[in-house]
C-alpha positions as CSV (number, residue, x, y, z in Angstrom):
1,M,9.8,72.2,52.6
2,T,7.9,71.1,49.7
3,A,7.3,67.4,48.7
4,T,9.6,67.8,45.8
5,T,12.5,69.0,47.9
6,A,11.7,66.4,50.5
7,R,12.0,63.5,48.0
8,L,15.1,61.5,48.6
9,A,17.6,61.3,45.9
10,R,17.6,57.9,44.1
11,P,20.8,56.0,44.7
12,D,22.9,55.0,41.8
13,R,22.2,51.5,40.4
14,I,24.7,48.9,41.3
15,A,26.4,47.4,38.2
16,P,26.1,43.6,37.9
17,A,29.2,41.7,38.8
18,R,31.0,40.1,35.9
19,L,33.8,37.6,35.9
20,P,36.6,38.1,33.4
21,L,36.8,35.5,30.8
22,S,40.1,34.1,32.2
23,Q,38.6,33.7,35.6
24,L,35.4,32.1,34.2
25,I,37.4,29.5,32.3
26,S,39.6,28.8,35.4
27,T,36.5,28.3,37.6
28,A,34.9,25.9,35.1
29,L,38.1,23.9,34.8
30,Q,38.4,23.7,38.6
31,A,34.8,22.4,38.8
32,L,35.6,19.7,36.3
33,R,38.8,18.7,38.3
34,T,37.0,18.6,41.6
35,R,33.9,16.8,40.4
36,R,35.2,14.4,37.9
37,L,32.5,11.7,38.2
38,R,29.7,14.3,37.7
39,A,31.4,15.7,34.6
40,A,32.0,12.2,33.2
41,L,28.4,11.2,33.7
42,S,27.1,14.4,32.1
43,A,29.3,13.9,29.0
44,L,28.2,10.3,28.8
45,G,24.5,11.2,29.0
46,I,24.9,13.8,26.2
47,A,26.7,11.3,24.0
48,I,24.1,8.6,24.5
49,G,21.3,11.1,23.7
50,I,22.9,12.3,20.5
51,G,23.7,8.7,19.5
52,A,20.1,7.6,20.1
53,M,18.7,10.4,18.0
54,V,21.1,9.7,15.1
55,A,20.3,6.0,15.2
56,V,16.5,6.5,15.2
57,V,16.7,9.0,12.3
58,G,19.1,6.7,10.4
59,I,16.9,3.6,10.8
60,S,13.8,5.4,9.6
61,A,15.6,6.9,6.6
62,S,17.0,3.5,5.7
63,A,13.6,1.7,5.9
64,Q,12.1,4.4,3.8
65,A,14.8,4.2,1.2
66,N,14.4,0.4,1.0
67,L,10.7,0.7,0.6
68,I,11.1,3.3,-2.2
69,A,13.7,1.0,-3.9
70,E,11.2,-1.9,-3.7
71,I,8.5,0.2,-5.3
72,D,10.8,1.1,-8.1
73,A,11.7,-2.5,-8.7
74,L,8.1,-3.7,-8.8
75,G,6.9,-0.8,-11.0
76,T,4.3,1.9,-10.4
77,N,2.3,1.1,-13.5
78,L,0.1,-1.5,-12.0
79,L,-3.6,-0.8,-11.8
80,R,-6.3,-2.8,-10.0
81,L,-10.0,-3.0,-10.9
82,T,-12.5,-4.3,-8.3
83,P,-16.3,-4.3,-8.4
84,G,-17.9,-1.8,-6.0
85,Q,-21.3,-0.3,-5.8
86,T,-23.2,1.8,-8.4
87,L,-24.7,5.2,-7.7
88,L,-28.0,3.5,-6.9
89,G,-26.4,1.2,-4.3
90,A,-26.4,-2.0,-6.4
91,N,-23.5,-4.3,-6.2
92,E,-21.4,-4.2,-9.3
93,V,-20.5,-7.5,-11.2
94,L,-17.8,-7.2,-13.7
95,P,-18.8,-8.8,-17.0
96,A,-17.0,-11.7,-18.5
97,T,-16.0,-9.6,-21.5
98,S,-14.1,-7.1,-19.3
99,V,-10.7,-8.9,-19.5
100,P,-10.5,-9.2,-23.3
101,M,-11.8,-5.6,-23.7
102,I,-9.1,-4.2,-21.4
103,G,-6.5,-6.3,-23.2
104,H,-7.3,-4.5,-26.4
105,M,-6.9,-1.0,-24.9
106,Q,-4.2,1.2,-26.1
107,N,-1.2,1.6,-23.7
108,V,-2.1,-1.6,-21.8
109,L,0.8,-4.0,-21.7
110,S,-0.8,-7.0,-20.0
111,D,-3.7,-7.9,-17.7
112,A,-4.6,-10.8,-15.5
113,A,-7.9,-11.6,-13.8
114,V,-8.8,-13.3,-10.5
115,Y,-12.1,-15.1,-10.0
116,Q,-13.3,-15.8,-6.4
117,V,-14.3,-19.4,-5.6
118,S,-16.4,-18.7,-2.5
119,S,-17.9,-22.2,-2.3
120,A,-14.6,-24.0,-1.7
121,N,-12.4,-24.3,1.4
122,V,-8.8,-25.6,1.7
123,Y,-7.5,-28.1,4.2
124,R,-4.4,-30.1,4.6
125,N,-6.4,-33.3,4.7
126,P,-10.1,-34.3,5.3
127,L,-9.4,-34.8,9.1
128,V,-9.0,-31.1,9.8
129,P,-12.1,-29.6,11.3
130,T,-14.2,-27.6,8.8
131,A,-14.0,-24.4,10.9
132,Q,-10.2,-24.3,10.8
133,T,-9.7,-22.8,7.4
134,G,-6.7,-20.8,8.4
135,G,-8.1,-17.7,6.6
136,I,-7.1,-19.2,3.2
137,G,-9.2,-18.3,0.2
138,V,-9.6,-19.9,-3.2
139,D,-9.4,-18.0,-6.4
140,A,-9.2,-19.0,-10.1
141,A,-6.5,-17.2,-12.0
142,G,-4.9,-17.0,-15.4
143,E,-1.5,-18.2,-16.4
144,N,0.1,-14.8,-16.5
145,L,-0.8,-13.6,-12.9
146,P,2.8,-13.8,-11.6
147,E,4.1,-11.9,-14.6
148,V,1.6,-9.1,-14.1
149,M,2.2,-8.9,-10.4
150,S,6.0,-9.1,-10.7
151,A,6.0,-12.1,-8.5
152,T,8.3,-15.2,-8.8
153,M,7.9,-18.8,-8.0
154,T,9.8,-20.0,-5.0
155,S,9.0,-23.7,-5.9
156,G,7.5,-25.4,-8.9
157,H,5.6,-23.5,-11.6
158,F,2.3,-21.6,-12.0
159,L,-0.8,-22.9,-13.6
160,D,-0.5,-23.9,-17.2
161,S,-2.5,-25.7,-19.9
162,V,-2.3,-29.0,-18.0
163,S,-3.9,-27.3,-15.0
164,D,-7.0,-26.6,-17.1
165,R,-7.7,-30.4,-17.4
166,F,-6.5,-31.7,-14.0
167,P,-7.0,-30.6,-10.4
168,E,-3.8,-28.6,-9.8
169,A,-3.2,-25.8,-7.3
170,V,-0.7,-23.1,-6.6
171,L,-0.2,-21.7,-3.1
172,G,0.4,-18.1,-2.1
173,A,3.3,-17.4,0.2
174,E,1.2,-17.1,3.4
175,A,-1.1,-20.0,2.4
176,A,2.0,-22.2,2.0
177,D,3.2,-21.3,5.6
178,V,-0.3,-22.0,7.1
179,L,-0.5,-25.4,5.3
180,Q,3.1,-26.1,6.2
181,I,4.1,-26.9,2.6
182,G,7.6,-25.6,1.9
183,H,8.3,-27.2,-1.5
184,V,6.5,-29.1,-4.2
185,G,7.3,-32.4,-5.8
186,G,6.6,-35.9,-4.8
187,H,2.9,-35.5,-5.3
188,V,2.2,-33.0,-2.5
189,M,-1.6,-32.7,-2.2
190,L,-4.2,-30.8,-0.3
191,Y,-7.9,-31.2,0.2
192,L,-9.8,-28.4,-1.7
193,G,-13.6,-28.4,-2.0
194,N,-13.9,-32.1,-1.1
195,T,-11.4,-33.0,-3.8
196,W,-7.7,-33.8,-3.7
197,F,-5.6,-31.2,-5.6
198,T,-2.0,-31.6,-6.5
199,V,0.2,-28.7,-5.5
200,V,2.4,-27.7,-8.5
201,G,3.9,-24.4,-7.3
202,I,4.4,-21.9,-4.5
203,M,4.3,-18.2,-5.4
204,S,6.4,-15.6,-3.6
205,S,4.8,-12.7,-1.8
206,A,3.0,-10.3,-4.0
207,T,4.2,-7.0,-2.5
208,L,1.8,-4.9,-4.5
209,D,-1.2,-6.8,-3.3
210,T,-0.5,-9.0,-0.2
211,S,-4.1,-10.3,-0.2
212,L,-2.9,-12.8,-2.8
213,D,-0.5,-14.3,-0.4
214,S,-3.2,-16.1,1.6
215,T,-4.8,-17.6,-1.5
216,V,-4.8,-20.9,-3.3
217,F,-5.1,-20.6,-7.0
218,I,-6.7,-23.0,-9.4
219,S,-7.5,-22.7,-13.1
220,L,-10.7,-21.1,-14.3
221,P,-11.9,-24.1,-16.4
222,V,-11.5,-26.4,-13.3
223,A,-13.4,-23.8,-11.2
224,E,-16.2,-23.6,-13.7
225,R,-16.4,-27.4,-14.1
226,M,-16.1,-28.4,-10.4
227,F,-17.5,-25.4,-8.5
228,A,-19.8,-23.8,-11.0
229,V,-17.9,-20.5,-10.9
230,Q,-19.1,-17.8,-13.3
231,P,-16.5,-16.1,-15.4
232,N,-17.0,-12.7,-13.7
233,P,-13.7,-11.4,-12.4
234,S,-13.5,-10.3,-8.7
235,E,-10.2,-8.4,-9.4
236,I,-8.4,-7.4,-12.6
237,Y,-4.7,-6.4,-12.6
238,V,-3.5,-4.2,-15.5
239,R,0.0,-3.2,-16.5
240,A,0.0,0.1,-18.3
241,N,2.5,2.1,-20.2
242,Q,4.5,4.0,-17.5
243,N,4.0,7.3,-19.2
244,Q,0.3,6.8,-19.8
245,V,-0.9,5.5,-16.4
246,P,-3.4,8.3,-15.6
247,Q,-4.9,8.2,-19.1
248,V,-5.4,4.4,-18.9
249,S,-6.8,4.6,-15.4
250,N,-9.5,7.2,-16.5
251,L,-10.7,4.8,-19.3
252,L,-10.5,1.4,-17.4
253,A,-13.9,1.6,-15.7
254,A,-15.8,2.5,-18.9
255,T,-14.0,-0.2,-20.8
256,A,-14.5,-2.9,-18.2
257,D,-18.3,-2.3,-17.9
258,P,-19.7,0.3,-20.3
259,Q,-23.2,0.0,-18.8
260,Q,-22.3,0.4,-15.1
261,S,-18.9,2.1,-15.1
262,D,-19.8,4.1,-11.9
263,G,-19.6,0.8,-9.9
264,V,-16.0,-0.1,-11.0
265,Q,-13.2,1.0,-8.7
266,V,-9.7,1.6,-10.1
267,S,-6.7,1.8,-7.7
268,R,-3.0,2.0,-8.0
269,P,-1.4,-0.5,-5.5
270,S,2.0,1.2,-5.5
271,D,0.4,4.4,-4.0
272,A,-0.3,2.4,-0.8
273,L,3.4,1.7,-0.4
274,E,4.3,5.3,-1.2
275,A,1.9,6.4,1.5
276,R,3.7,4.2,3.9
277,A,6.9,5.8,3.0
278,A,5.4,9.2,3.3
279,A,4.1,8.3,6.8
280,K,7.6,7.6,8.0
281,G,9.0,10.8,6.7
282,Q,9.0,13.2,3.8
283,S,8.9,11.1,0.7
284,P,11.1,11.9,-2.2
285,R,8.2,11.0,-4.5
286,C,6.2,14.1,-3.5
287,S,5.4,15.2,-7.0
288,P,2.4,15.6,-9.3
289,G,1.0,12.2,-10.2
290,S,2.0,10.7,-6.8
291,A,-0.2,9.8,-3.9
292,R,-1.4,13.3,-3.2
293,S,-3.0,13.6,-6.7
294,R,-5.2,10.5,-6.4
295,C,-8.9,10.7,-5.8
296,W,-10.2,8.8,-2.7
297,S,-12.8,6.1,-2.6
298,A,-15.2,5.1,0.1
299,R,-14.3,1.5,-0.3
300,S,-10.6,1.7,0.7
301,G,-10.5,4.9,2.7
302,S,-6.9,5.5,1.6
303,P,-5.1,7.4,-1.1
304,T,-4.5,4.3,-3.0
305,S,-7.6,4.2,-5.1
306,W,-10.1,6.3,-6.9
307,S,-13.6,5.5,-8.0
308,S,-15.0,6.2,-11.4
309,A,-18.1,7.5,-9.5
310,C,-16.2,10.0,-7.4
311,S,-16.1,12.7,-10.1
312,S,-16.4,13.4,-13.8
313,A,-13.6,13.1,-16.2
314,A,-13.2,16.9,-16.2
315,A,-12.9,16.9,-12.4
316,R,-10.2,14.2,-12.6
317,S,-8.2,16.2,-15.0
318,A,-8.4,19.2,-12.7
319,C,-7.4,16.9,-9.9
320,A,-4.3,15.7,-11.7
321,A,-3.4,19.1,-13.0
322,R,-3.5,20.8,-9.6
323,S,-1.9,17.8,-7.8
324,A,-4.5,18.4,-5.2
325,P,-8.1,17.3,-4.5
326,P,-11.0,19.1,-6.4
327,D,-12.8,22.0,-4.7
328,A,-15.4,21.5,-2.0
329,T,-18.3,21.7,-4.5
330,S,-17.2,18.5,-6.3
331,Q,-15.8,16.7,-3.3
332,P,-17.8,13.6,-2.4
333,N,-18.8,12.9,1.2
334,S,-16.7,9.7,1.2
335,W,-13.4,11.7,0.9
336,P,-11.4,12.1,4.1
337,N,-10.2,15.4,5.4
338,P,-7.7,16.8,2.8
339,R,-5.4,17.8,5.6
340,S,-4.6,14.1,6.1
341,W,-3.4,13.6,2.5
342,P,0.2,12.5,2.4
343,C,2.6,15.0,0.9
344,S,-0.3,17.5,0.7
345,A,1.0,20.9,-0.2
346,A,-2.4,22.5,-0.9
347,S,-5.9,22.2,0.4
348,P,-9.2,22.5,-1.5
349,A,-10.4,26.0,-2.1
């Protein structure tokens, strides 16, 4: 007998057992009837899980929608100029002529400057220890700062022509909380730079630049007279035509300081709020001209600003046209990884 004939015949495969649909439903219903507590707890757990997921998604979407609505109300045409560093590493100082020069630019609606008063500290009274400044700064500002920042006065009024002759001060929202001053009137005073100043107003929170909230504002003539402040702006806020914001931004640095334009940094504060909305979910503002088409600067490390030194005018035009960062050959070392750009739909070639 050969091995082939000796091989045992393979038995037929056993077909898998299958319950008819009627019996399957009957068995499931019987399990639910006999184990009612287990079935109820399982259904409750599924309901709680679905409800929690819906609540989390709904809260995030609601917060994002509120932030977008707030951005739209404040306007996205605000630009901010700050002195940075030149290509040679020197610290930039904005000239005193930068504010009137920017005011004469085409498509610029209004502008307001802030001048840092670094030699003065603010206290509620002279008995407060000098080290307890509360993180409050002192700046000199123009009369139209609340208008340019879309901020309102919660109490009193902002600086005016009278403030140019007398020591008067206006508090930011956070500074008022730290100093525990809720309203003005009745000769409310504070001790600023070894001099008593009368508080004439409290400004609401400046959403587009919250650094102003922890600041006490005085007029520039008083700052020049009492603290020897030079009329070199530390920050300039510009309201541009809504349809001409990129064009105005490209020209601001050269207009503010024609000799050292590479040290002037231009940013768009509303892009920071848009980036916050994009971080919480897909932003409806993901379009050309939004946060993804902005150049990055070494100073801020965020998509909210671009530096006039980061690239040439041609590179900026290409950046805006492609709605993506320039190619690797023109990308400065200070730019972060393009993969971290919000709403980024393309990466550099």
